[in-house]
Predicted model as a PDB file, atoms N, CA, C, CB and O in Angstrom, pLDDT in the B-factor column:
MODEL        1                                                                  
ATOM      1  N   MET A   1       0.828  -1.173   0.000  1.00 53.00           N  
ATOM      2  CA  MET A   1       0.000   0.000   0.000  1.00 53.00           C  
ATOM      3  C   MET A   1       0.879   1.245   0.000  1.00 53.00           C  
ATOM      4  CB  MET A   1      -0.946  -0.006   1.202  1.00 53.00           C  
ATOM      5  O   MET A   1       1.803   1.341   0.807  1.00 53.00           O  
ATOM      6  N   LYS A   2       0.617   2.170  -0.862  1.00 56.00           N  
ATOM      7  CA  LYS A   2       1.423   3.374  -1.022  1.00 56.00           C  
ATOM      8  C   LYS A   2       0.852   4.503  -0.155  1.00 56.00           C  
ATOM      9  CB  LYS A   2       1.475   3.801  -2.512  1.00 56.00           C  
ATOM     10  O   LYS A   2      -0.348   4.777  -0.180  1.00 56.00           O  
ATOM     11  N   GLU A   3       1.740   5.153   0.613  1.00 58.00           N  
ATOM     12  CA  GLU A   3       1.293   6.255   1.463  1.00 58.00           C  
ATOM     13  C   GLU A   3       1.148   7.525   0.650  1.00 58.00           C  
ATOM     14  CB  GLU A   3       2.268   6.479   2.622  1.00 58.00           C  
ATOM     15  O   GLU A   3       1.931   7.787  -0.262  1.00 58.00           O  
ATOM     16  N   ASN A   4       0.155   8.297   0.983  1.00 60.00           N  
ATOM     17  CA  ASN A   4      -0.049   9.584   0.335  1.00 60.00           C  
ATOM     18  C   ASN A   4       0.784  10.610   1.089  1.00 60.00           C  
ATOM     19  CB  ASN A   4      -1.570   9.986   0.306  1.00 60.00           C  
ATOM     20  O   ASN A   4       0.438  11.000   2.204  1.00 60.00           O  
ATOM     21  N   SER A   5       1.869  11.040   0.489  1.00 59.00           N  
ATOM     22  CA  SER A   5       2.744  11.977   1.195  1.00 59.00           C  
ATOM     23  C   SER A   5       2.660  13.353   0.557  1.00 59.00           C  
ATOM     24  CB  SER A   5       4.200  11.475   1.193  1.00 59.00           C  
ATOM     25  O   SER A   5       2.738  13.509  -0.662  1.00 59.00           O  
ATOM     26  N   ALA A   6       2.501  14.325   1.407  1.00 58.00           N  
ATOM     27  CA  ALA A   6       2.473  15.711   0.954  1.00 58.00           C  
ATOM     28  C   ALA A   6       3.911  16.193   0.832  1.00 58.00           C  
ATOM     29  CB  ALA A   6       1.650  16.620   1.932  1.00 58.00           C  
ATOM     30  O   ALA A   6       4.795  15.686   1.522  1.00 58.00           O  
ATOM     31  N   PRO A   7       4.150  17.157  -0.031  1.00 61.00           N  
ATOM     32  CA  PRO A   7       5.512  17.689  -0.140  1.00 61.00           C  
ATOM     33  C   PRO A   7       5.949  18.315   1.185  1.00 61.00           C  
ATOM     34  CB  PRO A   7       5.599  18.731  -1.279  1.00 61.00           C  
ATOM     35  O   PRO A   7       5.159  18.966   1.869  1.00 61.00           O  
ATOM     36  N   VAL A   8       7.181  18.112   1.523  1.00 61.00           N  
ATOM     37  CA  VAL A   8       7.712  18.637   2.776  1.00 61.00           C  
ATOM     38  C   VAL A   8       8.153  20.070   2.545  1.00 61.00           C  
ATOM     39  CB  VAL A   8       8.892  17.767   3.303  1.00 61.00           C  
ATOM     40  O   VAL A   8       8.936  20.365   1.642  1.00 61.00           O  
ATOM     41  N   ARG A   9       7.627  20.953   3.386  1.00 62.00           N  
ATOM     42  CA  ARG A   9       8.012  22.360   3.290  1.00 62.00           C  
ATOM     43  C   ARG A   9       8.926  22.693   4.454  1.00 62.00           C  
ATOM     44  CB  ARG A   9       6.764  23.290   3.282  1.00 62.00           C  
ATOM     45  O   ARG A   9       8.749  22.201   5.568  1.00 62.00           O  
ATOM     46  N   ALA A  10       9.891  23.524   4.177  1.00 61.00           N  
ATOM     47  CA  ALA A  10      10.759  23.987   5.252  1.00 61.00           C  
ATOM     48  C   ALA A  10       9.930  24.859   6.184  1.00 61.00           C  
ATOM     49  CB  ALA A  10      11.996  24.768   4.693  1.00 61.00           C  
ATOM     50  O   ALA A  10       9.084  25.636   5.741  1.00 61.00           O  
ATOM     51  N   GLU A  11      10.180  24.723   7.455  1.00 65.00           N  
ATOM     52  CA  GLU A  11       9.444  25.548   8.410  1.00 65.00           C  
ATOM     53  C   GLU A  11       9.837  26.997   8.245  1.00 65.00           C  
ATOM     54  CB  GLU A  11       9.699  25.085   9.853  1.00 65.00           C  
ATOM     55  O   GLU A  11      11.014  27.337   8.124  1.00 65.00           O  
ATOM     56  N   GLU A  12       8.821  27.844   8.243  1.00 58.00           N  
ATOM     57  CA  GLU A  12       9.086  29.272   8.129  1.00 58.00           C  
ATOM     58  C   GLU A  12       9.559  29.779   9.488  1.00 58.00           C  
ATOM     59  CB  GLU A  12       7.816  30.052   7.645  1.00 58.00           C  
ATOM     60  O   GLU A  12       9.089  29.316  10.527  1.00 58.00           O  
ATOM     61  N   PRO A  13      10.486  30.724   9.475  1.00 58.00           N  
ATOM     62  CA  PRO A  13      10.931  31.269  10.754  1.00 58.00           C  
ATOM     63  C   PRO A  13       9.765  31.960  11.454  1.00 58.00           C  
ATOM     64  CB  PRO A  13      12.107  32.255  10.552  1.00 58.00           C  
ATOM     65  O   PRO A  13       8.879  32.519  10.808  1.00 58.00           O  
ATOM     66  N   VAL A  14       9.779  31.912  12.767  1.00 55.00           N  
ATOM     67  CA  VAL A  14       8.731  32.555  13.538  1.00 55.00           C  
ATOM     68  C   VAL A  14       8.889  34.065  13.388  1.00 55.00           C  
ATOM     69  CB  VAL A  14       8.783  32.125  15.039  1.00 55.00           C  
ATOM     70  O   VAL A  14       9.958  34.620  13.640  1.00 55.00           O  
ATOM     71  N   LYS A  15       7.816  34.710  12.977  1.00 62.00           N  
ATOM     72  CA  LYS A  15       7.864  36.158  12.804  1.00 62.00           C  
ATOM     73  C   LYS A  15       7.543  36.810  14.139  1.00 62.00           C  
ATOM     74  CB  LYS A  15       6.874  36.634  11.695  1.00 62.00           C  
ATOM     75  O   LYS A  15       6.558  36.465  14.791  1.00 62.00           O  
ATOM     76  N   THR A  16       8.374  37.743  14.531  1.00 71.00           N  
ATOM     77  CA  THR A  16       8.133  38.456  15.778  1.00 71.00           C  
ATOM     78  C   THR A  16       7.658  39.861  15.447  1.00 71.00           C  
ATOM     79  CB  THR A  16       9.410  38.492  16.665  1.00 71.00           C  
ATOM     80  O   THR A  16       8.095  40.476  14.475  1.00 71.00           O  
ATOM     81  N   LYS A  17       6.770  40.338  16.265  1.00 86.00           N  
ATOM     82  CA  LYS A  17       6.256  41.683  16.092  1.00 86.00           C  
ATOM     83  C   LYS A  17       7.269  42.679  16.632  1.00 86.00           C  
ATOM     84  CB  LYS A  17       4.892  41.848  16.794  1.00 86.00           C  
ATOM     85  O   LYS A  17       7.884  42.448  17.673  1.00 86.00           O  
ATOM     86  N   ASP A  18       7.439  43.783  15.924  1.00 94.00           N  
ATOM     87  CA  ASP A  18       8.337  44.833  16.386  1.00 94.00           C  
ATOM     88  C   ASP A  18       7.700  45.670  17.491  1.00 94.00           C  
ATOM     89  CB  ASP A  18       8.741  45.726  15.223  1.00 94.00           C  
ATOM     90  O   ASP A  18       8.398  46.241  18.328  1.00 94.00           O  
ATOM     91  N   TRP A  19       6.368  45.739  17.488  1.00 96.00           N  
ATOM     92  CA  TRP A  19       5.644  46.551  18.456  1.00 96.00           C  
ATOM     93  C   TRP A  19       4.702  45.684  19.264  1.00 96.00           C  
ATOM     94  CB  TRP A  19       4.870  47.672  17.757  1.00 96.00           C  
ATOM     95  O   TRP A  19       4.041  44.798  18.721  1.00 96.00           O  
ATOM     96  N   LEU A  20       4.640  45.939  20.563  1.00 97.00           N  
ATOM     97  CA  LEU A  20       3.808  45.168  21.477  1.00 97.00           C  
ATOM     98  C   LEU A  20       2.762  46.082  22.111  1.00 97.00           C  
ATOM     99  CB  LEU A  20       4.672  44.485  22.567  1.00 97.00           C  
ATOM    100  O   LEU A  20       3.052  47.232  22.443  1.00 97.00           O  
ATOM    101  N   ASP A  21       1.545  45.563  22.276  1.00 96.00           N  
ATOM    102  CA  ASP A  21       0.547  46.335  23.003  1.00 96.00           C  
ATOM    103  C   ASP A  21       0.816  46.186  24.503  1.00 96.00           C  
ATOM    104  CB  ASP A  21      -0.903  45.867  22.639  1.00 96.00           C  
ATOM    105  O   ASP A  21       1.764  45.510  24.903  1.00 96.00           O  
ATOM    106  N   ARG A  22      -0.019  46.818  25.328  1.00 96.00           N  
ATOM    107  CA  ARG A  22       0.216  46.818  26.781  1.00 96.00           C  
ATOM    108  C   ARG A  22       0.297  45.413  27.347  1.00 96.00           C  
ATOM    109  CB  ARG A  22      -0.885  47.586  27.492  1.00 96.00           C  
ATOM    110  O   ARG A  22       1.201  45.110  28.127  1.00 96.00           O  
ATOM    111  N   ARG A  23      -0.627  44.558  26.968  1.00 97.00           N  
ATOM    112  CA  ARG A  23      -0.666  43.188  27.502  1.00 97.00           C  
ATOM    113  C   ARG A  23       0.556  42.397  27.060  1.00 97.00           C  
ATOM    114  CB  ARG A  23      -1.946  42.469  27.051  1.00 97.00           C  
ATOM    115  O   ARG A  23       1.187  41.709  27.863  1.00 97.00           O  
ATOM    116  N   GLU A  24       0.880  42.499  25.782  1.00 97.00           N  
ATOM    117  CA  GLU A  24       2.029  41.757  25.251  1.00 97.00           C  
ATOM    118  C   GLU A  24       3.332  42.233  25.885  1.00 97.00           C  
ATOM    119  CB  GLU A  24       2.104  41.906  23.725  1.00 97.00           C  
ATOM    120  O   GLU A  24       4.202  41.426  26.213  1.00 97.00           O  
ATOM    121  N   ALA A  25       3.460  43.552  26.055  1.00 97.00           N  
ATOM    122  CA  ALA A  25       4.681  44.104  26.653  1.00 97.00           C  
ATOM    123  C   ALA A  25       4.814  43.661  28.110  1.00 97.00           C  
ATOM    124  CB  ALA A  25       4.679  45.646  26.562  1.00 97.00           C  
ATOM    125  O   ALA A  25       5.905  43.321  28.568  1.00 97.00           O  
ATOM    126  N   ALA A  26       3.704  43.669  28.825  1.00 98.00           N  
ATOM    127  CA  ALA A  26       3.740  43.235  30.227  1.00 98.00           C  
ATOM    128  C   ALA A  26       4.179  41.778  30.320  1.00 98.00           C  
ATOM    129  CB  ALA A  26       2.356  43.419  30.894  1.00 98.00           C  
ATOM    130  O   ALA A  26       5.020  41.425  31.147  1.00 98.00           O  
ATOM    131  N   GLU A  27       3.610  40.947  29.477  1.00 97.00           N  
ATOM    132  CA  GLU A  27       3.983  39.526  29.469  1.00 97.00           C  
ATOM    133  C   GLU A  27       5.452  39.357  29.097  1.00 97.00           C  
ATOM    134  CB  GLU A  27       3.093  38.736  28.485  1.00 97.00           C  
ATOM    135  O   GLU A  27       6.165  38.573  29.724  1.00 97.00           O  
ATOM    136  N   PHE A  28       5.905  40.085  28.086  1.00 97.00           N  
ATOM    137  CA  PHE A  28       7.289  40.007  27.628  1.00 97.00           C  
ATOM    138  C   PHE A  28       8.260  40.403  28.750  1.00 97.00           C  
ATOM    139  CB  PHE A  28       7.495  40.912  26.398  1.00 97.00           C  
ATOM    140  O   PHE A  28       9.319  39.797  28.909  1.00 97.00           O  
ATOM    141  N   CYS A  29       7.879  41.436  29.528  1.00 97.00           N  
ATOM    142  CA  CYS A  29       8.744  41.944  30.593  1.00 97.00           C  
ATOM    143  C   CYS A  29       8.551  41.218  31.918  1.00 97.00           C  
ATOM    144  CB  CYS A  29       8.499  43.413  30.790  1.00 97.00           C  
ATOM    145  O   CYS A  29       9.280  41.474  32.876  1.00 97.00           O  
ATOM    146  N   GLY A  30       7.583  40.320  31.981  1.00 96.00           N  
ATOM    147  CA  GLY A  30       7.342  39.581  33.209  1.00 96.00           C  
ATOM    148  C   GLY A  30       6.663  40.417  34.280  1.00 96.00           C  
ATOM    149  O   GLY A  30       6.868  40.193  35.472  1.00 96.00           O  
ATOM    150  N   LEU A  31       5.854  41.381  33.856  1.00 97.00           N  
ATOM    151  CA  LEU A  31       5.154  42.266  34.778  1.00 97.00           C  
ATOM    152  C   LEU A  31       3.655  42.177  34.527  1.00 97.00           C  
ATOM    153  CB  LEU A  31       5.649  43.724  34.630  1.00 97.00           C  
ATOM    154  O   LEU A  31       3.213  41.588  33.540  1.00 97.00           O  
ATOM    155  N   THR A  32       2.884  42.766  35.426  1.00 97.00           N  
ATOM    156  CA  THR A  32       1.447  42.842  35.193  1.00 97.00           C  
ATOM    157  C   THR A  32       1.148  44.085  34.350  1.00 97.00           C  
ATOM    158  CB  THR A  32       0.660  42.880  36.543  1.00 97.00           C  
ATOM    159  O   THR A  32       1.962  45.005  34.263  1.00 97.00           O  
ATOM    160  N   VAL A  33      -0.022  44.089  33.739  1.00 97.00           N  
ATOM    161  CA  VAL A  33      -0.429  45.258  32.957  1.00 97.00           C  
ATOM    162  C   VAL A  33      -0.535  46.476  33.876  1.00 97.00           C  
ATOM    163  CB  VAL A  33      -1.784  44.996  32.233  1.00 97.00           C  
ATOM    164  O   VAL A  33      -0.175  47.587  33.487  1.00 97.00           O  
ATOM    165  N   ALA A  34      -1.029  46.260  35.097  1.00 98.00           N  
ATOM    166  CA  ALA A  34      -1.158  47.367  36.052  1.00 98.00           C  
ATOM    167  C   ALA A  34       0.208  47.980  36.373  1.00 98.00           C  
ATOM    168  CB  ALA A  34      -1.835  46.880  37.349  1.00 98.00           C  
ATOM    169  O   ALA A  34       0.327  49.201  36.472  1.00 98.00           O  
ATOM    170  N   THR A  35       1.227  47.154  36.533  1.00 97.00           N  
ATOM    171  CA  THR A  35       2.570  47.663  36.806  1.00 97.00           C  
ATOM    172  C   THR A  35       3.096  48.442  35.616  1.00 97.00           C  
ATOM    173  CB  THR A  35       3.526  46.516  37.151  1.00 97.00           C  
ATOM    174  O   THR A  35       3.690  49.507  35.781  1.00 97.00           O  
ATOM    175  N   MET A  36       2.881  47.918  34.418  1.00 96.00           N  
ATOM    176  CA  MET A  36       3.311  48.640  33.208  1.00 96.00           C  
ATOM    177  C   MET A  36       2.619  50.000  33.130  1.00 96.00           C  
ATOM    178  CB  MET A  36       3.004  47.807  31.932  1.00 96.00           C  
ATOM    179  O   MET A  36       3.239  51.001  32.773  1.00 96.00           O  
ATOM    180  N   ASP A  37       1.333  50.026  33.466  1.00 96.00           N  
ATOM    181  CA  ASP A  37       0.585  51.288  33.453  1.00 96.00           C  
ATOM    182  C   ASP A  37       1.160  52.274  34.470  1.00 96.00           C  
ATOM    183  CB  ASP A  37      -0.905  51.033  33.749  1.00 96.00           C  
ATOM    184  O   ASP A  37       1.288  53.463  34.179  1.00 96.00           O  
ATOM    185  N   GLN A  38       1.509  51.780  35.664  1.00 97.00           N  
ATOM    186  CA  GLN A  38       2.103  52.649  36.688  1.00 97.00           C  
ATOM    187  C   GLN A  38       3.451  53.180  36.228  1.00 97.00           C  
ATOM    188  CB  GLN A  38       2.262  51.892  38.018  1.00 97.00           C  
ATOM    189  O   GLN A  38       3.741  54.365  36.390  1.00 97.00           O  
ATOM    190  N   TYR A  39       4.279  52.310  35.654  1.00 96.00           N  
ATOM    191  CA  TYR A  39       5.582  52.746  35.148  1.00 96.00           C  
ATOM    192  C   TYR A  39       5.408  53.799  34.066  1.00 96.00           C  
ATOM    193  CB  TYR A  39       6.381  51.551  34.600  1.00 96.00           C  
ATOM    194  O   TYR A  39       6.164  54.769  34.013  1.00 96.00           O  
ATOM    195  N   ARG A  40       4.419  53.612  33.205  1.00 94.00           N  
ATOM    196  CA  ARG A  40       4.182  54.573  32.122  1.00 94.00           C  
ATOM    197  C   ARG A  40       3.771  55.930  32.699  1.00 94.00           C  
ATOM    198  CB  ARG A  40       3.091  54.045  31.151  1.00 94.00           C  
ATOM    199  O   ARG A  40       4.209  56.972  32.211  1.00 94.00           O  
ATOM    200  N   GLN A  41       2.930  55.919  33.737  1.00 94.00           N  
ATOM    201  CA  GLN A  41       2.525  57.169  34.370  1.00 94.00           C  
ATOM    202  C   GLN A  41       3.711  57.869  35.021  1.00 94.00           C  
ATOM    203  CB  GLN A  41       1.439  56.909  35.405  1.00 94.00           C  
ATOM    204  O   GLN A  41       3.818  59.093  34.957  1.00 94.00           O  
ATOM    205  N   LEU A  42       4.595  57.109  35.642  1.00 95.00           N  
ATOM    206  CA  LEU A  42       5.786  57.702  36.254  1.00 95.00           C  
ATOM    207  C   LEU A  42       6.708  58.287  35.187  1.00 95.00           C  
ATOM    208  CB  LEU A  42       6.542  56.654  37.091  1.00 95.00           C  
ATOM    209  O   LEU A  42       7.299  59.347  35.392  1.00 95.00           O  
ATOM    210  N   ARG A  43       6.834  57.598  34.044  1.00 89.00           N  
ATOM    211  CA  ARG A  43       7.651  58.130  32.950  1.00 89.00           C  
ATOM    212  C   ARG A  43       7.108  59.476  32.487  1.00 89.00           C  
ATOM    213  CB  ARG A  43       7.694  57.136  31.769  1.00 89.00           C  
ATOM    214  O   ARG A  43       7.869  60.383  32.149  1.00 89.00           O  
ATOM    215  N   GLY A  44       5.782  59.593  32.475  1.00 84.00           N  
ATOM    216  CA  GLY A  44       5.151  60.854  32.082  1.00 84.00           C  
ATOM    217  C   GLY A  44       5.481  61.992  33.037  1.00 84.00           C  
ATOM    218  O   GLY A  44       5.402  63.164  32.669  1.00 84.00           O  
ATOM    219  N   LYS A  45       5.854  61.640  34.276  1.00 92.00           N  
ATOM    220  CA  LYS A  45       6.234  62.625  35.291  1.00 92.00           C  
ATOM    221  C   LYS A  45       7.745  62.804  35.355  1.00 92.00           C  
ATOM    222  CB  LYS A  45       5.701  62.209  36.660  1.00 92.00           C  
ATOM    223  O   LYS A  45       8.252  63.504  36.232  1.00 92.00           O  
ATOM    224  N   GLY A  46       8.465  62.174  34.432  1.00 91.00           N  
ATOM    225  CA  GLY A  46       9.918  62.335  34.382  1.00 91.00           C  
ATOM    226  C   GLY A  46      10.695  61.340  35.223  1.00 91.00           C  
ATOM    227  O   GLY A  46      11.912  61.466  35.356  1.00 91.00           O  
ATOM    228  N   ILE A  47      10.015  60.351  35.795  1.00 92.00           N  
ATOM    229  CA  ILE A  47      10.692  59.330  36.596  1.00 92.00           C  
ATOM    230  C   ILE A  47      10.936  58.123  35.693  1.00 92.00           C  
ATOM    231  CB  ILE A  47       9.844  58.933  37.871  1.00 92.00           C  
ATOM    232  O   ILE A  47       9.998  57.543  35.146  1.00 92.00           O  
ATOM    233  N   ASP A  48      12.199  57.756  35.546  1.00 88.00           N  
ATOM    234  CA  ASP A  48      12.575  56.707  34.588  1.00 88.00           C  
ATOM    235  C   ASP A  48      12.256  55.320  35.129  1.00 88.00           C  
ATOM    236  CB  ASP A  48      14.065  56.800  34.252  1.00 88.00           C  
ATOM    237  O   ASP A  48      13.078  54.706  35.808  1.00 88.00           O  
ATOM    238  N   ARG A  49      11.060  54.831  34.825  1.00 92.00           N  
ATOM    239  CA  ARG A  49      10.635  53.482  35.204  1.00 92.00           C  
ATOM    240  C   ARG A  49      10.055  52.813  33.963  1.00 92.00           C  
ATOM    241  CB  ARG A  49       9.584  53.512  36.380  1.00 92.00           C  
ATOM    242  O   ARG A  49       9.365  53.447  33.164  1.00 92.00           O  
ATOM    243  N   GLY A  50      10.335  51.568  33.821  1.00 93.00           N  
ATOM    244  CA  GLY A  50       9.760  50.795  32.716  1.00 93.00           C  
ATOM    245  C   GLY A  50      10.336  51.181  31.361  1.00 93.00           C  
ATOM    246  O   GLY A  50      11.049  52.177  31.234  1.00 93.00           O  
ATOM    247  N   PRO A  51      10.016  50.377  30.352  1.00 95.00           N  
ATOM    248  CA  PRO A  51      10.510  50.663  29.004  1.00 95.00           C  
ATOM    249  C   PRO A  51       9.799  51.872  28.395  1.00 95.00           C  
ATOM    250  CB  PRO A  51      10.325  49.438  28.100  1.00 95.00           C  
ATOM    251  O   PRO A  51       8.658  52.182  28.739  1.00 95.00           O  
ATOM    252  N   ALA A  52      10.491  52.535  27.501  1.00 93.00           N  
ATOM    253  CA  ALA A  52       9.900  53.665  26.778  1.00 93.00           C  
ATOM    254  C   ALA A  52       8.725  53.160  25.944  1.00 93.00           C  
ATOM    255  CB  ALA A  52      10.962  54.372  25.871  1.00 93.00           C  
ATOM    256  O   ALA A  52       8.685  51.994  25.550  1.00 93.00           O  
ATOM    257  N   PHE A  53       7.779  54.045  25.682  1.00 95.00           N  
ATOM    258  CA  PHE A  53       6.586  53.671  24.931  1.00 95.00           C  
ATOM    259  C   PHE A  53       6.240  54.769  23.937  1.00 95.00           C  
ATOM    260  CB  PHE A  53       5.399  53.403  25.880  1.00 95.00           C  
ATOM    261  O   PHE A  53       6.788  55.870  23.992  1.00 95.00           O  
ATOM    262  N   GLU A  54       5.344  54.464  23.051  1.00 95.00           N  
ATOM    263  CA  GLU A  54       4.829  55.442  22.095  1.00 95.00           C  
ATOM    264  C   GLU A  54       3.312  55.377  22.112  1.00 95.00           C  
ATOM    265  CB  GLU A  54       5.382  55.182  20.659  1.00 95.00           C  
ATOM    266  O   GLU A  54       2.719  54.325  22.351  1.00 95.00           O  
ATOM    267  N   ARG A  55       2.704  56.510  21.857  1.00 94.00           N  
ATOM    268  CA  ARG A  55       1.254  56.550  21.692  1.00 94.00           C  
ATOM    269  C   ARG A  55       0.957  56.725  20.214  1.00 94.00           C  
ATOM    270  CB  ARG A  55       0.609  57.698  22.538  1.00 94.00           C  
ATOM    271  O   ARG A  55       1.557  57.552  19.528  1.00 94.00           O  
ATOM    272  N   ARG A  56       0.030  55.935  19.755  1.00 92.00           N  
ATOM    273  CA  ARG A  56      -0.478  56.080  18.389  1.00 92.00           C  
ATOM    274  C   ARG A  56      -1.983  56.216  18.523  1.00 92.00           C  
ATOM    275  CB  ARG A  56      -0.072  54.852  17.455  1.00 92.00           C  
ATOM    276  O   ARG A  56      -2.718  55.230  18.588  1.00 92.00           O  
ATOM    277  N   GLY A  57      -2.417  57.464  18.561  1.00 93.00           N  
ATOM    278  CA  GLY A  57      -3.815  57.717  18.878  1.00 93.00           C  
ATOM    279  C   GLY A  57      -4.029  57.378  20.343  1.00 93.00           C  
ATOM    280  O   GLY A  57      -3.299  57.867  21.205  1.00 93.00           O  
ATOM    281  N   TRP A  58      -5.022  56.546  20.633  1.00 93.00           N  
ATOM    282  CA  TRP A  58      -5.295  56.104  21.987  1.00 93.00           C  
ATOM    283  C   TRP A  58      -4.495  54.858  22.360  1.00 93.00           C  
ATOM    284  CB  TRP A  58      -6.770  55.837  22.152  1.00 93.00           C  
ATOM    285  O   TRP A  58      -4.517  54.421  23.511  1.00 93.00           O  
ATOM    286  N   THR A  59      -3.800  54.297  21.397  1.00 94.00           N  
ATOM    287  CA  THR A  59      -3.091  53.041  21.623  1.00 94.00           C  
ATOM    288  C   THR A  59      -1.689  53.291  22.159  1.00 94.00           C  
ATOM    289  CB  THR A  59      -3.021  52.229  20.332  1.00 94.00           C  
ATOM    290  O   THR A  59      -0.958  54.138  21.645  1.00 94.00           O  
ATOM    291  N   VAL A  60      -1.322  52.550  23.192  1.00 95.00           N  
ATOM    292  CA  VAL A  60       0.025  52.608  23.759  1.00 95.00           C  
ATOM    293  C   VAL A  60       0.782  51.397  23.230  1.00 95.00           C  
ATOM    294  CB  VAL A  60      -0.002  52.632  25.342  1.00 95.00           C  
ATOM    295  O   VAL A  60       0.320  50.262  23.350  1.00 95.00           O  
ATOM    296  N   LEU A  61       1.948  51.650  22.645  1.00 97.00           N  
ATOM    297  CA  LEU A  61       2.767  50.575  22.097  1.00 97.00           C  
ATOM    298  C   LEU A  61       4.178  50.636  22.663  1.00 97.00           C  
ATOM    299  CB  LEU A  61       2.805  50.651  20.567  1.00 97.00           C  
ATOM    300  O   LEU A  61       4.713  51.706  22.953  1.00 97.00           O  
ATOM    301  N   TYR A  62       4.753  49.466  22.808  1.00 97.00           N  
ATOM    302  CA  TYR A  62       6.126  49.329  23.283  1.00 97.00           C  
ATOM    303  C   TYR A  62       6.943  48.655  22.196  1.00 97.00           C  
ATOM    304  CB  TYR A  62       6.189  48.519  24.615  1.00 97.00           C  
ATOM    305  O   TYR A  62       6.499  47.672  21.603  1.00 97.00           O  
ATOM    306  N   SER A  63       8.116  49.167  21.934  1.00 97.00           N  
ATOM    307  CA  SER A  63       9.027  48.541  20.990  1.00 97.00           C  
ATOM    308  C   SER A  63       9.618  47.297  21.640  1.00 97.00           C  
ATOM    309  CB  SER A  63      10.146  49.530  20.546  1.00 97.00           C  
ATOM    310  O   SER A  63      10.065  47.345  22.786  1.00 97.00           O  
ATOM    311  N   ARG A  64       9.622  46.184  20.913  1.00 97.00           N  
ATOM    312  CA  ARG A  64      10.223  44.956  21.433  1.00 97.00           C  
ATOM    313  C   ARG A  64      11.697  45.202  21.767  1.00 97.00           C  
ATOM    314  CB  ARG A  64      10.080  43.796  20.406  1.00 97.00           C  
ATOM    315  O   ARG A  64      12.200  44.712  22.777  1.00 97.00           O  
ATOM    316  N   ALA A  65      12.382  45.961  20.914  1.00 96.00           N  
ATOM    317  CA  ALA A  65      13.801  46.255  21.143  1.00 96.00           C  
ATOM    318  C   ALA A  65      13.985  47.071  22.427  1.00 96.00           C  
ATOM    319  CB  ALA A  65      14.396  47.019  19.936  1.00 96.00           C  
ATOM    320  O   ALA A  65      14.923  46.824  23.184  1.00 96.00           O  
ATOM    321  N   GLU A  66      13.097  48.041  22.678  1.00 96.00           N  
ATOM    322  CA  GLU A  66      13.196  48.849  23.892  1.00 96.00           C  
ATOM    323  C   GLU A  66      12.908  48.009  25.130  1.00 96.00           C  
ATOM    324  CB  GLU A  66      12.231  50.036  23.824  1.00 96.00           C  
ATOM    325  O   GLU A  66      13.561  48.176  26.160  1.00 96.00           O  
ATOM    326  N   CYS A  67      11.933  47.108  25.034  1.00 97.00           N  
ATOM    327  CA  CYS A  67      11.642  46.215  26.169  1.00 97.00           C  
ATOM    328  C   CYS A  67      12.845  45.331  26.482  1.00 97.00           C  
ATOM    329  CB  CYS A  67      10.406  45.338  25.868  1.00 97.00           C  
ATOM    330  O   CYS A  67      13.190  45.131  27.646  1.00 97.00           O  
ATOM    331  N   THR A  68      13.476  44.808  25.444  1.00 96.00           N  
ATOM    332  CA  THR A  68      14.662  43.968  25.624  1.00 96.00           C  
ATOM    333  C   THR A  68      15.787  44.773  26.269  1.00 96.00           C  
ATOM    334  CB  THR A  68      15.126  43.384  24.271  1.00 96.00           C  
ATOM    335  O   THR A  68      16.438  44.293  27.197  1.00 96.00           O  
ATOM    336  N   ALA A  69      16.020  45.994  25.785  1.00 96.00           N  
ATOM    337  CA  ALA A  69      17.071  46.844  26.337  1.00 96.00           C  
ATOM    338  C   ALA A  69      16.775  47.194  27.795  1.00 96.00           C  
ATOM    339  CB  ALA A  69      17.218  48.127  25.500  1.00 96.00           C  
ATOM    340  O   ALA A  69      17.680  47.200  28.629  1.00 96.00           O  
ATOM    341  N   TRP A  70      15.508  47.485  28.101  1.00 95.00           N  
ATOM    342  CA  TRP A  70      15.124  47.807  29.475  1.00 95.00           C  
ATOM    343  C   TRP A  70      15.373  46.619  30.406  1.00 95.00           C  
ATOM    344  CB  TRP A  70      13.644  48.223  29.533  1.00 95.00           C  
ATOM    345  O   TRP A  70      15.868  46.783  31.522  1.00 95.00           O  
ATOM    346  N   LEU A  71      15.024  45.427  29.932  1.00 96.00           N  
ATOM    347  CA  LEU A  71      15.259  44.230  30.740  1.00 96.00           C  
ATOM    348  C   LEU A  71      16.753  44.025  30.987  1.00 96.00           C  
ATOM    349  CB  LEU A  71      14.661  42.991  30.052  1.00 96.00           C  
ATOM    350  O   LEU A  71      17.151  43.620  32.079  1.00 96.00           O  
ATOM    351  N   GLN A  72      17.577  44.302  29.983  1.00 95.00           N  
ATOM    352  CA  GLN A  72      19.027  44.157  30.150  1.00 95.00           C  
ATOM    353  C   GLN A  72      19.557  45.181  31.155  1.00 95.00           C  
ATOM    354  CB  GLN A  72      19.749  44.319  28.792  1.00 95.00           C  
ATOM    355  O   GLN A  72      20.387  44.854  32.003  1.00 95.00           O  
ATOM    356  N   ARG A  73      19.070  46.429  31.053  1.00 93.00           N  
ATOM    357  CA  ARG A  73      19.497  47.458  32.010  1.00 93.00           C  
ATOM    358  C   ARG A  73      19.056  47.083  33.426  1.00 93.00           C  
ATOM    359  CB  ARG A  73      18.920  48.843  31.616  1.00 93.00           C  
ATOM    360  O   ARG A  73      19.801  47.281  34.386  1.00 93.00           O  
ATOM    361  N   ARG A  74      17.871  46.554  33.549  1.00 89.00           N  
ATOM    362  CA  ARG A  74      17.321  46.163  34.847  1.00 89.00           C  
ATOM    363  C   ARG A  74      18.120  45.011  35.446  1.00 89.00           C  
ATOM    364  CB  ARG A  74      15.842  45.766  34.710  1.00 89.00           C  
ATOM    365  O   ARG A  74      18.359  44.967  36.653  1.00 89.00           O  
ATOM    366  N   LYS A  75      18.527  44.088  34.594  1.00 86.00           N  
ATOM    367  CA  LYS A  75      19.305  42.940  35.039  1.00 86.00           C  
ATOM    368  C   LYS A  75      20.651  43.394  35.613  1.00 86.00           C  
ATOM    369  CB  LYS A  75      19.520  41.954  33.876  1.00 86.00           C  
ATOM    370  O   LYS A  75      21.148  42.813  36.577  1.00 86.00           O  
ATOM    371  N   GLY A  76      21.230  44.426  35.017  1.00 80.00           N  
ATOM    372  CA  GLY A  76      22.523  44.942  35.466  1.00 80.00           C  
ATOM    373  C   GLY A  76      22.424  45.787  36.723  1.00 80.00           C  
ATOM    374  O   GLY A  76      23.431  46.046  37.382  1.00 80.00           O  
ATOM    375  N   ALA A  77      21.217  46.216  37.055  1.00 64.00           N  
ATOM    376  CA  ALA A  77      21.067  47.123  38.220  1.00 64.00           C  
ATOM    377  C   ALA A  77      21.118  46.372  39.531  1.00 64.00           C  
ATOM    378  CB  ALA A  77      19.751  47.895  38.135  1.00 64.00           C  
ATOM    379  O   ALA A  77      21.008  46.981  40.596  1.00 64.00           O  
TER     380      ALA A  77                                                      
ENDMDL                                                                          
END                                                                             
């Protein structure tokens, strides 16, 4: 009996998003959304807490690269 075999495709690399929403950024940084929100409010007051963020309309976004850099700085502290 002959098996029906589909052509084998190479696995595509996992695509990562460059920008994370509040929930994704919190998960990525190992924090709660509430903590990320507090850090963002402190940043607005000039206190350097949490990763830098951008607003696009009402949406708050975090750069994956900035989150990674913030985690590295935090690890060294």
